[in-house]
VEXDO-267918 format. One record per residue: x, y, z of N, C-alpha, C, O in turn; residue in one letter. Coordinates in Angstrom, 1 decimal. Example, Ala and Ser with C-alpha at 12.3 -4.5 7.8 and 13.67 -1.06 7.14 Angstrom:
<<13.2,-5.7,7.8>,<12.3,-4.5,7.8>,<13.2,-3.3,7.8>,<14.2,-3.3,8.5>,A> <<12.8,-2.2,7.1>,<13.7,-1.1,7.1>,<12.9,0.0,7.9>,<13.4,1.1,8.0>,S> 
//
This chain:
<<247.8,-74.7,-84.9>,<248.3,-73.9,-84.8>,<248.6,-73.0,-85.8>,<249.2,-71.9,-85.8>,M> <<248.0,-73.5,-86.6>,<247.8,-72.3,-88.3>,<248.2,-71.1,-88.0>,<248.0,-70.9,-86.8>,A> <<248.6,-70.1,-88.6>,<248.3,-68.9,-88.6>,<248.7,-68.5,-90.1>,<249.6,-68.9,-90.9>,Q> <<247.5,-67.3,-90.3>,<247.2,-66.6,-91.0>,<248.7,-66.2,-92.2>,<249.7,-65.6,-92.0>,E> <<248.4,-66.9,-93.7>,<249.7,-66.8,-94.1>,<249.6,-65.4,-95.4>,<248.5,-64.9,-95.7>,K> <<250.5,-65.0,-95.9>,<250.9,-63.6,-96.5>,<251.6,-63.8,-97.4>,<252.4,-64.8,-97.3>,Q> <<251.7,-63.1,-98.5>,<252.7,-62.9,-99.6>,<253.3,-62.6,-99.3>,<253.0,-61.8,-98.4>,D> <<254.9,-62.9,-99.4>,<256.0,-62.2,-98.9>,<256.9,-61.3,-99.9>,<258.0,-60.7,-99.7>,N> <<256.0,-61.4,-101.2>,<256.2,-60.3,-102.2>,<257.5,-61.0,-103.0>,<257.9,-60.3,-103.9>,G> <<257.8,-61.7,-102.8>,<258.5,-62.6,-103.6>,<258.7,-63.9,-103.7>,<258.2,-64.4,-102.8>,H> <<259.3,-64.9,-104.7>,<259.2,-66.1,-105.1>,<260.4,-66.3,-104.2>,<261.5,-65.7,-104.3>,A> <<260.2,-67.2,-103.5>,<261.3,-68.5,-102.9>,<261.2,-69.7,-102.9>,<260.3,-70.4,-102.7>,T> <<262.5,-70.0,-103.3>,<263.1,-71.4,-103.8>,<263.2,-72.5,-102.8>,<264.3,-72.5,-102.2>,E> <<262.2,-73.6,-102.3>,<262.2,-74.1,-101.7>,<262.3,-76.2,-102.6>,<262.1,-76.4,-103.8>,I> <<262.7,-77.2,-101.6>,<263.3,-78.3,-102.3>,<261.9,-79.5,-101.5>,<261.7,-79.8,-100.3>,Y> <<261.3,-80.0,-102.5>,<260.3,-81.1,-101.3>,<260.9,-82.2,-101.8>,<260.9,-82.1,-103.0>,V> <<261.2,-82.8,-101.6>,<261.6,-84.4,-102.1>,<262.5,-84.2,-103.2>,<262.4,-85.0,-104.0>,N> <<263.3,-83.2,-103.4>,<264.7,-83.2,-104.2>,<264.1,-82.2,-105.2>,<264.9,-81.3,-105.2>,T> <<263.3,-82.0,-105.9>,<262.4,-80.8,-106.4>,<262.5,-79.6,-106.1>,<262.5,-79.3,-104.9>,R> <<262.5,-78.6,-107.1>,<262.8,-77.5,-106.8>,<261.4,-77.0,-106.8>,<260.8,-77.3,-107.8>,P> <<260.8,-76.0,-105.9>,<259.4,-75.4,-106.3>,<259.3,-73.8,-105.5>,<259.8,-73.4,-104.4>,H> <<258.6,-73.2,-106.4>,<258.8,-71.6,-106.1>,<257.5,-71.5,-105.5>,<256.4,-71.6,-105.9>,T> <<258.2,-71.2,-103.8>,<256.5,-70.7,-103.0>,<256.9,-69.3,-102.9>,<258.0,-68.7,-103.0>,W> <<255.4,-68.8,-102.6>,<255.3,-67.4,-102.6>,<255.2,-66.9,-101.4>,<255.5,-65.7,-101.3>,N> <<254.9,-67.8,-100.1>,<254.1,-67.1,-99.1>,<255.4,-67.4,-98.1>,<256.4,-67.9,-98.5>,E> <<255.3,-67.0,-97.0>,<255.8,-67.2,-95.6>,<255.6,-68.0,-94.7>,<256.3,-68.0,-93.7>,N> <<254.6,-68.9,-95.1>,<255.1,-70.4,-94.0>,<254.4,-71.3,-95.3>,<254.0,-70.9,-96.4>,K> <<254.4,-72.5,-94.8>,<254.0,-73.8,-96.2>,<253.5,-74.6,-94.8>,<254.1,-74.7,-93.8>,I> <<252.0,-75.2,-95.2>,<251.2,-75.8,-94.2>,<251.7,-77.5,-94.9>,<252.0,-77.7,-96.1>,S> <<251.6,-78.5,-93.5>,<251.5,-79.7,-93.8>,<250.8,-80.1,-95.0>,<251.3,-81.0,-95.7>,Y> <<249.6,-79.6,-95.2>,<248.7,-80.1,-96.2>,<249.4,-79.9,-97.5>,<249.5,-80.8,-98.4>,S> <<250.2,-78.2,-97.5>,<250.6,-78.1,-98.9>,<252.0,-78.3,-99.2>,<252.7,-77.7,-99.9>,E> <<252.2,-79.2,-98.5>,<253.7,-79.7,-98.5>,<253.0,-81.4,-99.1>,<253.5,-82.1,-100.0>,L> <<252.1,-81.7,-98.4>,<251.9,-83.0,-99.1>,<251.3,-83.2,-100.3>,<251.3,-84.2,-100.9>,L> <<250.5,-81.6,-100.8>,<250.2,-81.3,-102.6>,<251.4,-81.4,-103.0>,<251.6,-82.3,-103.8>,A> <<252.4,-80.5,-102.6>,<253.5,-80.8,-103.8>,<254.1,-81.7,-104.3>,<254.2,-81.9,-105.5>,L> <<254.8,-82.6,-102.9>,<255.0,-83.9,-103.1>,<254.5,-85.3,-103.7>,<255.2,-86.2,-103.8>,A> <<253.3,-85.2,-103.9>,<252.6,-86.1,-104.4>,<250.9,-85.2,-105.0>,<249.7,-85.0,-104.6>,F> <<251.8,-84.7,-106.1>,<250.3,-84.1,-107.1>,<249.1,-84.9,-107.5>,<249.3,-85.9,-108.2>,P> <<248.3,-84.6,-107.2>,<246.6,-85.1,-107.7>,<246.6,-86.8,-107.1>,<245.8,-87.7,-107.6>,G> <<247.7,-86.9,-105.9>,<247.0,-88.3,-105.2>,<246.4,-88.0,-104.0>,<246.5,-87.1,-103.2>,E> <<245.8,-89.0,-104.0>,<244.8,-88.7,-102.4>,<245.6,-89.6,-100.8>,<245.7,-90.8,-100.8>,Q> <<245.9,-89.1,-100.0>,<246.4,-90.2,-98.8>,<245.4,-90.3,-98.2>,<244.7,-89.4,-97.8>,V> <<245.4,-91.9,-98.1>,<244.5,-93.0,-97.6>,<244.2,-92.7,-96.3>,<244.7,-91.8,-95.7>,G> <<243.4,-93.5,-95.6>,<243.3,-93.7,-93.8>,<244.5,-94.6,-93.5>,<244.7,-94.6,-92.2>,E> <<245.2,-95.3,-94.2>,<246.1,-96.4,-93.7>,<247.4,-96.2,-94.4>,<248.4,-96.9,-94.5>,Q> <<247.3,-94.9,-94.9>,<248.7,-94.6,-95.0>,<249.4,-93.3,-93.7>,<248.7,-92.6,-92.9>,D> <<250.4,-93.4,-93.8>,<251.1,-92.3,-92.3>,<251.8,-92.0,-93.5>,<251.9,-92.6,-94.5>,T> <<252.2,-90.5,-93.1>,<253.2,-89.1,-93.6>,<254.1,-88.5,-92.8>,<253.9,-87.7,-91.9>,V> <<255.2,-89.1,-93.0>,<256.3,-88.0,-92.2>,<256.9,-87.0,-93.4>,<257.2,-87.1,-94.6>,T> <<257.1,-85.5,-92.1>,<257.8,-84.6,-92.9>,<258.7,-83.7,-92.5>,<258.3,-82.8,-91.9>,I> <<260.0,-83.7,-92.7>,<260.8,-83.5,-91.7>,<261.7,-82.6,-92.8>,<262.0,-83.0,-94.0>,R> <<262.3,-81.0,-92.0>,<262.5,-80.2,-93.3>,<263.8,-79.7,-92.4>,<263.9,-79.6,-91.2>,Y> <<264.7,-79.3,-93.2>,<266.3,-78.8,-92.7>,<266.2,-77.3,-93.8>,<265.6,-77.0,-94.8>,S> <<267.4,-76.6,-92.7>,<267.7,-75.5,-93.7>,<266.8,-74.4,-93.1>,<267.1,-73.2,-93.4>,R> <<265.9,-74.7,-92.4>,<265.1,-73.4,-91.7>,<265.4,-72.4,-91.2>,<266.6,-72.2,-91.2>,G> <<264.5,-71.2,-90.6>,<265.1,-70.4,-90.2>,<265.9,-70.5,-88.8>,<266.3,-71.6,-88.4>,N> <<266.1,-69.3,-88.3>,<266.7,-69.3,-86.9>,<266.0,-70.3,-86.2>,<264.8,-70.4,-86.4>,N> <<266.8,-71.2,-85.3>,<265.6,-71.7,-84.1>,<265.0,-72.6,-84.3>,<264.6,-73.6,-83.6>,G> <<264.7,-72.4,-85.9>,<263.6,-73.7,-86.4>,<264.4,-74.4,-87.1>,<263.9,-75.3,-87.8>,N> <<265.6,-74.4,-87.3>,<266.4,-74.7,-88.4>,<265.6,-76.0,-89.2>,<265.1,-75.9,-90.3>,G> <<265.7,-77.2,-88.3>,<265.4,-78.2,-88.7>,<264.3,-79.2,-87.6>,<264.3,-79.2,-86.4>,A> <<263.6,-79.9,-88.5>,<262.5,-80.3,-87.4>,<262.0,-81.2,-88.1>,<262.7,-81.6,-89.0>,G> <<260.3,-81.8,-87.8>,<259.3,-82.4,-88.3>,<257.9,-81.5,-88.1>,<257.6,-80.7,-87.1>,S> <<257.0,-81.9,-89.2>,<255.9,-81.1,-89.0>,<254.8,-82.0,-88.6>,<255.1,-83.2,-88.5>,L> <<253.5,-81.6,-88.4>,<252.9,-82.4,-88.5>,<251.4,-82.0,-88.6>,<250.9,-81.1,-88.0>,T> <<250.7,-82.8,-89.3>,<249.4,-82.3,-89.4>,<248.5,-81.4,-88.7>,<248.1,-81.6,-87.6>,N> <<248.1,-80.0,-89.6>,<247.2,-78.7,-88.8>,<248.6,-77.9,-88.6>,<248.6,-77.3,-87.5>,G> <<249.4,-77.8,-89.1>,<251.0,-77.2,-88.2>,<251.7,-76.8,-90.0>,<251.4,-77.4,-91.0>,H> <<252.6,-75.5,-89.9>,<252.9,-74.9,-90.3>,<254.3,-74.5,-90.4>,<254.7,-75.0,-89.4>,D> <<255.4,-73.9,-91.0>,<256.1,-73.9,-90.8>,<256.9,-72.4,-91.5>,<256.5,-72.2,-92.6>,V> <<257.8,-71.6,-91.0>,<258.3,-70.4,-91.6>,<259.0,-71.0,-93.1>,<259.4,-72.1,-92.9>,S> <<259.2,-70.5,-94.4>,<260.1,-70.5,-95.0>,<261.0,-69.7,-95.6>,<260.8,-68.6,-96.1>,V> <<262.3,-70.6,-95.4>,<263.4,-69.4,-96.1>,<263.8,-70.1,-97.4>,<263.2,-71.1,-97.7>,K> <<264.7,-69.7,-98.1>,<265.2,-69.8,-99.6>,<266.4,-70.6,-99.0>,<267.2,-70.4,-98.1>,K> <<265.9,-72.1,-100.2>,<267.0,-73.0,-99.7>,<266.2,-74.4,-99.0>,<266.5,-75.6,-99.0>,G> <<265.2,-73.8,-98.3>,<264.8,-74.9,-97.4>,<264.4,-76.2,-97.7>,<264.0,-76.3,-98.8>,M> <<264.4,-77.4,-96.9>,<264.7,-78.8,-97.9>,<263.7,-79.3,-96.8>,<263.7,-79.1,-95.6>,V> <<262.8,-80.0,-97.6>,<261.0,-81.2,-96.9>,<261.9,-82.4,-97.5>,<262.7,-82.4,-98.4>,F> <<261.7,-83.6,-96.7>,<261.6,-84.6,-96.9>,<260.2,-85.0,-96.5>,<259.9,-85.1,-95.3>,D> <<259.3,-85.4,-97.6>,<258.0,-85.6,-97.1>,<257.8,-87.4,-97.9>,<257.8,-87.7,-99.1>,V> <<257.6,-88.7,-96.3>,<257.4,-89.5,-97.1>,<256.1,-90.3,-96.8>,<255.7,-90.0,-95.7>,V> <<255.4,-91.1,-97.3>,<254.6,-91.6,-97.0>,<254.6,-93.4,-96.8>,<255.4,-94.0,-97.6>,R> <<254.0,-93.9,-96.0>,<254.2,-95.2,-95.7>,<252.7,-95.9,-95.7>,<251.8,-95.6,-94.9>,T> <<252.5,-96.7,-96.5>,<250.9,-97.5,-96.4>,<251.1,-98.6,-95.8>,<252.2,-99.1,-95.9>,S> <<250.0,-99.3,-95.2>,<250.0,-100.3,-94.1>,<249.3,-101.4,-95.0>,<248.4,-100.9,-95.6>,R> <<249.6,-102.3,-95.2>,<248.7,-103.5,-96.3>,<248.2,-104.3,-95.4>,<247.5,-105.3,-95.8>,S> 
//
């Protein structure tokens, strides 16, 4: 259900795993959050990733994000990206 992303004309500060990031689009996707949370790392088949967010837009203030989806970005929005591996 990914929608076309558009540059919102200004930088928005978001937090991914407590680290601040500047985002320039209206929406952010599951895969984009993975890249911000784990730069340069590959997520393997045995990895499970959970993405939860809070401080979002009205009606979508908190929730979880699944692969292939995106969410509207708001200043100060917080994302927790957790990766677990089976051994």
